[in-house]
KOLNU-222267 format. One line per 2 residues: number of its first residue (from 1); for each residue x, y, z of N, C-alpha, C. Coordinates in steps of 0.1 Angstrom, whole numbers. Each point is the difference from the previous one (the first is absolute). Layout:
NUM = X,Y,Z,X,Y,Z,X,Y,Z ~ ...
//
This chain:
1 = 1831,2951,839,6,4,13,13,-7,2 ~ 11,8,1,13,-5,2,4,2,15
3 = 2,-11,7,3,1,15,14,-5,3 ~ 6,6,10,13,-5,5,-2,-4,15
5 = 4,-12,3,-1,-6,13,14,-3,6 ~ 3,5,12,12,-3,6,-3,-7,13
7 = 5,-13,2,-3,-8,11,13,-3,7 ~ 2,6,12,12,-2,8,-2,-10,12
9 = 8,-9,2,0,-9,11,14,-1,7 ~ 0,1,13,13,0,7,-2,-9,13
11 = 9,-9,1,2,-8,12,13,4,7 ~ -1,2,13,12,2,8,0,-11,10
13 = 12,-7,1,1,-12,9,9,4,12 ~ -3,-6,11,8,2,12,13,-7,0
15 = 0,-11,-7,13,-8,-2,1,-3,-15 ~ 13,-3,-4,2,-3,-14,-8,-12,-5
17 = -5,2,-12,-7,-12,-7,11,-6,-9 ~ 2,-13,2,11,-6,-8,-4,-6,-13
19 = -13,-3,-1,-6,-6,-12,-14,4,-1 ~ -5,4,-12,-14,4,-3,-4,-4,-14
21 = -12,-5,0,-7,-3,-13,-13,7,0 ~ -3,8,-11,-12,9,0,-7,-2,-14
23 = -13,2,1,-9,0,-12,-8,13,0 ~ 1,7,-11,-7,13,-2,-10,-1,-11
25 = -12,5,3,-11,3,-10,-1,15,0 ~ 8,7,-8,0,15,0,-1,6,-14
27 = 1,-9,-10,0,5,-14,-15,-1,-5 ~ -6,11,-4,-14,0,-4,-2,-8,-13
29 = -13,-5,-1,-4,-8,-11,-1,9,-12 ~ 1,-6,-12,-2,8,-13,-9,-8,-9
31 = -10,8,-5,-10,-6,-9,-6,11,-8 ~ -11,-2,-7,-6,10,-9,-4,12,7
33 = -4,-1,13,-5,12,7,10,6,10 ~ 11,-7,2,10,4,10,14,-3,-6
35 = 7,10,-5,12,-3,-7,12,5,9 ~ 9,-9,3,12,3,7,10,7,-9
37 = 2,12,2,9,8,-9,15,-1,5 ~ 2,0,13,14,-1,5,-1,-6,14
39 = 11,-7,4,0,-6,13,15,-1,5 ~ 2,3,13,14,-2,5,-1,-5,14
41 = 7,-11,3,0,-6,14,14,1,5 ~ 2,9,10,14,2,6,0,-7,14
43 = 10,-9,2,1,-7,12,14,3,6 ~ 0,4,13,12,3,7,0,-7,14
45 = 10,-9,3,12,-3,-8,-4,-7,-13 ~ 9,0,-10,-2,-6,-12,0,-16,2
47 = -10,-6,-5,-1,-15,2,10,-8,-8 ~ 4,-11,5,10,-9,-8,-8,-8,-10
49 = -13,-2,2,-8,-7,-9,-13,8,-2 ~ -4,1,-13,-12,7,-3,-6,-6,-13
51 = -13,-4,1,-7,-6,-12,-14,6,-1 ~ -4,4,-12,-13,6,-2,-8,-9,-10
53 = -12,-2,3,-9,-8,-9,-14,2,3 ~ -9,-10,-3,-14,1,2,-4,-13,7
55 = -10,1,9,-5,-12,7,-12,-6,-8 ~ -6,-10,6,-11,-7,-7,-12,9,-4
57 = -2,10,8,-11,9,-2,3,12,-10 ~ 13,0,-5,4,11,-9,6,12,7
59 = 1,-1,14,6,12,7,15,0,-2 ~ 5,13,-1,14,2,-2,7,0,13
61 = 10,-8,2,6,-1,14,15,0,-2 ~ 7,3,12,14,0,0,5,-8,13
63 = 8,-10,-3,7,-7,11,14,5,2 ~ 4,3,12,14,4,2,5,-5,13
65 = 13,-2,1,7,-5,12,12,8,3 ~ 3,2,13,12,6,5,7,-9,10
67 = 13,-3,-3,8,-9,8,10,8,8 ~ 1,13,-2,9,8,8,-7,5,12
69 = 7,2,12,-6,5,12,-5,14,-3 ~ -12,4,6,-6,13,-2,-9,3,12
71 = -1,13,4,-8,4,11,-12,8,-5 ~ -1,2,-13,-12,7,-6,-2,-5,-14
73 = -13,1,-4,-3,-3,-14,-10,11,-5 ~ 4,6,-11,-8,10,-7,-4,-5,-14
75 = -13,1,-3,-5,-4,-13,-9,12,-5 ~ 3,5,-11,-8,11,-6,-4,-5,-14
77 = -13,0,-2,-6,-3,-13,-6,13,-6 ~ 4,4,-12,-6,12,-6,-6,-5,-14
79 = -12,4,-1,-8,-4,-12,-7,11,-7 ~ 0,0,-13,-8,9,-8,-10,-8,-8
81 = -13,3,2,-11,-8,-5,-10,9,-7 ~ -4,-4,-12,-11,7,-7,-12,-8,2
83 = -10,6,6,-13,-7,4,-12,7,-7 ~ -8,-9,-5,-13,4,-7,-11,-7,8
85 = -12,7,1,-12,-6,6,-4,-13,-7 ~ -3,-10,7,-4,-13,-6,-14,-2,0
87 = -7,6,9,-14,-4,2,-10,12,-2 ~ 4,10,-8,-9,11,-3,-13,-4,-6
89 = 0,-11,-8,-13,-5,-6,-6,-12,7 ~ 3,-1,13,-6,-11,8,-15,0,0
91 = -6,-12,-3,-14,-2,1,-3,-12,9 ~ 1,3,13,0,-11,10,-13,-8,-1
93 = -11,6,-4,-13,-7,0,-1,-11,-11 ~ 10,1,-10,0,-10,-11,10,-11,2
95 = 5,-1,12,10,-11,3,-8,-13,2 ~ 7,-12,0,-7,-13,2,-6,-1,14
97 = -11,-8,1,-5,-2,14,10,-7,8 ~ 1,4,13,11,-5,8,-1,-15,3
99 = -12,-5,2,-2,-14,3,4,-9,-12 ~ -3,4,-12,4,-8,-12,16,0,-1
101 = 6,11,3,14,1,0,7,-9,10 ~ -6,0,13,6,-8,10,-2,-15,-3
103 = -12,-3,-6,-3,-14,-3,10,-5,-11 ~ 3,8,-9,9,-4,-11,14,-3,5
105 = 4,4,12,13,-3,6,0,-12,9 ~ -11,-6,2,-1,-11,9,8,-12,-6
107 = 5,-8,9,8,-12,-4,-8,-10,-7 ~ 5,-4,-12,-7,-11,-8,11,-9,-4
109 = -1,-13,3,10,-10,-3,4,1,-15 ~ 13,0,-3,5,0,-14,-3,12,-8
111 = -6,11,6,-2,12,-7,13,8,0 ~ 2,9,-10,13,7,-1,1,10,12
113 = 13,1,4,3,9,11,-2,15,-4 ~ -6,7,8,-2,15,-2,9,8,9
115 = 10,6,-5,10,7,9,-7,10,10 ~ -11,6,-4,-6,10,9,-5,-6,13
117 = -2,-13,0,-5,-7,12,9,1,12 ~ 13,2,-3,10,2,11,-4,12,9
119 = -6,10,-6,-4,12,7,-14,0,6 ~ -6,-12,-1,-13,-2,7,1,-8,13
121 = 13,-5,2,2,-9,12,6,8,11 ~ -1,-5,12,7,6,12,15,1,-2
123 = 6,10,7,14,2,-1,5,4,14 ~ 13,0,2,5,2,14,-5,12,7
125 = -1,12,-7,-5,12,6,-15,1,-1 ~ -6,-8,-8,-15,1,-3,-6,-14,2
127 = -1,-5,13,-6,-13,2,-15,1,-1 ~ -6,-12,1,-15,0,0,-5,6,13
129 = -9,9,-1,-6,7,11,-15,1,-2 ~ -8,-10,6,-14,0,-3,-8,13,1
131 = 3,9,10,-7,12,1,1,9,-13 ~ 11,-2,-7,1,8,-12,-10,-4,-11
133 = -3,-13,0,-10,-4,-10,-14,6,3 ~ -3,0,13,-13,7,4,0,15,-3
135 = 12,6,2,2,14,-3,-2,3,-15 ~ 5,-8,-9,-1,2,-14,-14,-3,-5
137 = -8,-8,6,-13,-5,-5,-9,12,-5 ~ -2,10,8,-9,11,-4,3,6,-14
139 = 13,0,-3,4,6,-13,-1,-10,-12 ~ 2,-13,4,0,-11,-10,-13,-7,0
141 = -11,7,-4,-13,-7,-1,0,-9,-12 ~ -9,-10,0,0,-9,-11,-2,7,-14
143 = 8,-4,-10,-1,6,-13,6,13,-2 ~ 6,6,10,5,14,-2,13,-1,-7
145 = 2,10,-9,13,1,-7,12,1,9 ~ 11,-7,-2,11,-1,9,7,13,2
147 = 2,8,-10,6,13,1,-8,10,8 ~ -13,0,-3,-9,9,8,0,-4,14
149 = -1,-13,4,0,-4,14,14,3,6 ~ 11,-1,-7,13,2,6,2,15,3
151 = -5,9,-9,1,14,2,-8,4,13 ~ -12,-6,1,-8,3,12,7,-5,13
153 = 6,-12,-1,8,-5,12,11,9,3 ~ 7,6,-10,10,10,2,-5,12,8
155 = -11,5,-4,-6,11,7,-3,-3,15 ~ -5,-12,2,-3,-4,14,12,-2,9
157 = 11,-6,-6,12,-2,8,6,14,3 ~ 0,9,-9,5,13,2,-8,7,12
159 = -13,-2,0,-9,7,9,1,-7,14 ~ 1,-13,0,-1,-8,13,13,-1,8
161 = 11,2,-7,13,-2,6,8,14,1 ~ 7,2,10,7,13,2,14,-2,-4
163 = 5,9,-8,14,1,-4,8,7,11 ~ 9,-8,7,8,6,11,15,-4,-3
165 = 8,9,-3,14,-2,-3,7,-7,13 ~ 8,-10,-2,7,-7,10,-9,-7,10
167 = -13,-2,-3,-9,-7,9,2,-15,-1 ~ 7,-5,-10,3,-15,-2,14,-2,-4
169 = 5,-12,2,13,-4,-5,-1,-8,-13 ~ 11,-4,-6,0,-8,-12,-7,-13,3
171 = 2,-6,12,-5,-13,3,-12,0,9 ~ -7,11,1,-13,1,7,-10,-10,-6
173 = -6,-9,7,-9,-10,-6,-13,7,-6 ~ -5,-5,-11,-12,6,-6,-12,0,9
175 = -1,-10,9,-11,-1,9,1,12,10 ~ 12,4,4,1,11,9,-4,13,-7
177 = 4,2,-12,-5,12,-8,-15,0,-1 ~ -6,-11,-3,-14,-1,0,-7,3,13
179 = 6,-4,11,-6,2,13,1,15,4 ~ 11,6,-3,2,14,4,-5,10,-10
181 = -3,-4,-12,-5,9,-10,9,12,-4 ~ 13,-3,0,10,10,-3,12,-6,-6
183 = 8,8,-8,12,-5,-5,6,9,-10 ~ 9,-5,-9,6,8,-10,-3,-6,-14
185 = 6,5,-10,-4,-4,-14,2,-15,-2 ~ 11,-6,6,2,-14,-1,-12,-8,6
187 = -5,4,11,-12,-6,7,-12,1,-8 ~ -3,12,-6,-12,2,-8,0,-9,-12
189 = 12,-2,-6,1,-9,-12,-2,-14,4 ~ 6,-4,11,-2,-14,5,-15,-3,4
191 = -6,10,6,-14,-2,4,-9,-2,-13 ~ 2,9,-10,-8,-2,-12,3,-12,-7
193 = 12,-4,-1,4,-13,-6,-6,-12,7 ~ 1,1,13,-6,-11,8,-15,-2,-1
195 = -7,11,-1,-15,0,-1,-4,-6,-13 ~ 7,4,-11,-4,-6,-13,5,-14,-2
197 = 11,-3,5,5,-14,-1,-9,-10,8 ~ -6,5,10,-9,-9,8,-13,-3,-9
199 = -2,7,-11,-11,-3,-9,5,-7,-12 ~ 13,-4,0,6,-7,-12,5,8,-11
201 = 2,13,2,4,10,-10,15,3,0 ~ 6,1,-11,15,3,0,2,15,3
203 = 9,3,9,4,14,3,15,0,1 ~ 7,10,-6,15,1,1,3,12,9
205 = 10,-1,7,6,10,8,10,8,-8 ~ -1,13,0,9,9,-8,8,9,9
207 = 13,0,-2,9,9,7,4,11,-10 ~ 1,12,5,4,11,-9,1,13,7
209 = -2,11,-8,1,14,5,-12,8,-5 ~ -2,11,7,-10,9,-6,4,15,4
211 = -6,9,-8,3,14,3,-8,4,12 ~ 4,11,7,-7,5,12,-14,4,-5
213 = -1,6,-11,-13,4,-6,-1,-5,-14 ~ -10,-8,-3,-1,-6,-14,-2,11,-10
215 = 6,-2,-13,-2,10,-10,-15,2,-4 ~ -8,-10,3,-15,2,-3,-7,9,10
217 = 7,4,10,-6,9,10,-5,-7,12 ~ -7,7,9,-5,-6,12,8,3,12
219 = -3,-6,11,7,2,13,14,-7,-1 ~ 8,5,9,14,-6,2,-2,-15,3
221 = 9,-9,-6,-2,-14,2,8,-5,12 ~ -7,-10,7,7,-7,11,10,-10,-5
223 = 11,-1,7,10,-9,-4,10,5,-10 ~ -1,13,-3,9,6,-10,13,2,7
225 = 11,3,-9,13,3,5,6,-12,8 ~ -4,-12,-4,5,-12,6,-4,-11,-9
227 = 5,-12,2,-5,-12,-7,-15,-1,2 ~ -8,-3,-10,-14,-1,1,-5,-14,-4
229 = -12,-4,3,-5,-13,-4,-15,2,-3 ~ -5,-8,-10,-14,-1,-3,-2,-14,-6
231 = -12,-2,-7,-3,-13,-5,-4,0,-15 ~ 1,-11,-6,-5,-2,-13,-10,-12,0
233 = -12,3,-5,-11,-10,0,-2,-6,-14 ~ -2,-13,-1,-1,-7,-13,-13,3,-6
235 = -1,8,-11,-12,4,-6,1,-2,-15 ~ 2,-12,-5,2,-2,-15,-12,4,-8
237 = 2,6,-11,-11,4,-9,-7,12,4 ~ 5,8,10,-6,12,4,4,12,-8
239 = -10,7,-6,4,12,-8,8,10,8 ~ 11,4,-5,9,10,7,11,-6,7
241 = 0,-14,1,11,-7,7,9,-6,-11 ~ 14,2,1,8,-5,-11,-3,-15,-4
243 = 0,-2,-13,-3,-13,-5,12,-8,-5 ~ 12,7,0,12,-6,-5,12,4,9
245 = 10,-8,0,12,3,8,0,-6,13 ~ 10,2,8,1,-7,14,-11,4,9
247 = -6,12,-2,-11,4,9,-14,-2,-6 ~ -1,-8,-10,-13,-3,-6,-9,-6,10
249 = -12,6,1,-11,-5,8,1,4,15 ~ 10,8,3,2,4,14,-5,15,2
251 = -9,2,9,-4,14,4,6,4,13 ~ 7,11,0,7,6,12,-11,7,8
253 = 1,-2,13,-9,8,10,9,3,12 ~ -1,12,5,7,5,11,-9,3,12
255 = -2,-10,9,-10,2,11,5,10,10 ~ 13,2,1,5,10,10,-5,14,-4
257 = -1,3,-13,-4,13,-5,-13,0,-7 ~ -7,-12,-1,-13,-1,-6,0,6,-14
259 = 10,-5,-8,1,5,-14,4,-12,-9 ~ -5,1,-13,6,-8,-10,13,7,-5
261 = 11,-6,2,13,7,-3,0,5,-14 ~ 6,13,-1,1,6,-13,15,2,-3
263 = 5,11,-4,14,2,-4,8,4,12 ~ -5,0,12,8,3,12,5,-12,7
265 = -3,-12,-5,4,-12,7,11,-7,-9 ~ 11,-4,5,10,-7,-7,1,-14,6
267 = -1,-10,-9,0,-14,4,15,-5,0 ~ 4,-7,11,13,-6,1,0,-15,-2
269 = -9,-6,8,-1,-15,0,-14,-5,4 ~ -3,-12,-4,-13,-6,4,3,-14,5
271 = -9,-4,10,2,-13,6,-12,-3,8 ~ 1,-11,8,-12,-4,8,-2,9,12
273 = 11,5,6,0,9,11,13,7,1 ~ 1,8,11,13,8,2,12,-9,0
275 = -1,-12,5,12,-8,1,6,-4,-14 ~ -8,0,-10,5,-3,-14,8,12,-6
277 = -3,12,4,5,12,-7,6,10,10 ~ 6,-5,11,6,9,9,11,9,-7
279 = 0,13,2,10,8,-8,14,-4,3 ~ 4,-4,12,14,-4,3,-1,-9,12
281 = 6,-12,-2,0,-10,11,13,-8,-1 ~ 4,-7,10,12,-8,-1,3,-7,13
283 = 11,-7,0,5,-7,12,15,4,2 ~ 3,2,13,14,5,3,6,-9,11
285 = 13,0,1,8,-6,11,7,11,7 ~ -4,1,13,5,11,8,-9,12,1
287 = 5,12,3,-8,12,-1,-5,4,14 ~ -4,-9,8,-6,4,13,-13,7,-2
289 = -2,10,8,-12,9,-2,2,9,-12 ~ -11,4,-6,2,9,-11,-12,10,-1
291 = 3,11,-7,-11,10,-3,-2,0,-15 ~ -12,4,-3,-4,0,-14,-7,14,-3
293 = 5,6,-11,-6,13,-4,-4,-2,-15 ~ -12,4,-3,-5,-1,-14,-7,14,-4
295 = 4,5,-11,-6,12,-5,-3,-1,-15 ~ -12,5,-4,-4,-1,-14,-4,14,-4
297 = 4,4,-12,-5,12,-6,-5,-2,-14 ~ -12,4,-3,-6,-2,-13,-4,14,-5
299 = 5,4,-12,-3,13,-5,-3,-1,-15 ~ -7,10,-5,-2,2,-15,12,7,-5
301 = 5,-6,-11,12,7,-6,-4,11,-9 ~ 9,10,-3,-3,11,-9,-4,-5,-14
303 = -6,9,-7,-5,-3,-14,12,-4,-8 ~ -2,-8,-11,10,-4,-9,8,12,-5
305 = 13,-1,-1,8,10,-5,8,8,11 ~ -5,-1,13,7,6,11,12,-9,4
307 = 10,5,4,12,-7,4,-2,-8,13 ~ 2,-13,0,-1,-8,12,11,3,10
309 = -3,-3,12,10,3,11,12,-8,-2 ~ -1,-13,-4,11,-9,-3,-5,-11,-9
311 = 9,-6,-7,-4,-10,-9,0,-14,7 ~ -9,-8,-5,-1,-14,5,1,-9,-12
313 = 4,-13,3,1,-9,-11,-13,-2,-7 ~ 0,0,-13,-13,-1,-8,-3,-15,-2
315 = -12,-3,3,-4,-14,-2,-3,-3,-15 ~ 3,-12,-5,-4,-4,-13,-15,-1,-2
//
């Protein structure tokens, strides 16, 4: 499945911005199951400084700065990504028992550091919330396989919480989402991560995109035609979960849509929570009040051999 994603962001400022520093996570990841074919990042006004690289988690990021006065900022990221299903052979019942997995990550003096432990700890957007531990308990019975329990928890989060567009803001506390039982995809991902981390299990937050309707069929997906978010659960040794590469051992689950992501989900970045992988953020001097407009379009490209609408830089 070859997909094209166009992500437009526009800021309009009431007063000139004299200096701005921004960080973008807009370039999709590339691995054995998701190959970045082409990518173009257009910034207007053109920045005086621009640097692209990878962060500690392997996410592709772009730092840019503008020192000239400007009253608007437009950023367009266009990506072409070839996506293949990663979990078609998933056998959740054959994953390791969750308690043994959590126990293996407990602190032991002088023991080697395990990088996945970072994703089992509280984070700014996913603090410790005791009610979430009680909520997760019915799914995580003693001895139950971790992937099987996580899939059931995904079903329950989808059923118990209502998806309501614009019902929360970026900084709405997780406790408020829990109390009101409603939110958007970011909140669903934070809730599921928080519940499993309260049990000592690693969970990563994933930012990305998805088609309005997945190629595998089914109902139209919530959170489509915009940036989307879901989670990855640490399930090493589980049949059907990648065993090699940067995604080795991680099982993707989308509680907003109650699905194991297939070829309709495009991964951009992974982190502890939304704060680690914000699509575009920065600091500015001046500007006054501002308005923000974001638009995302994800579509399936024509079959190979058809002429593309326009050429993009080809990635190595």
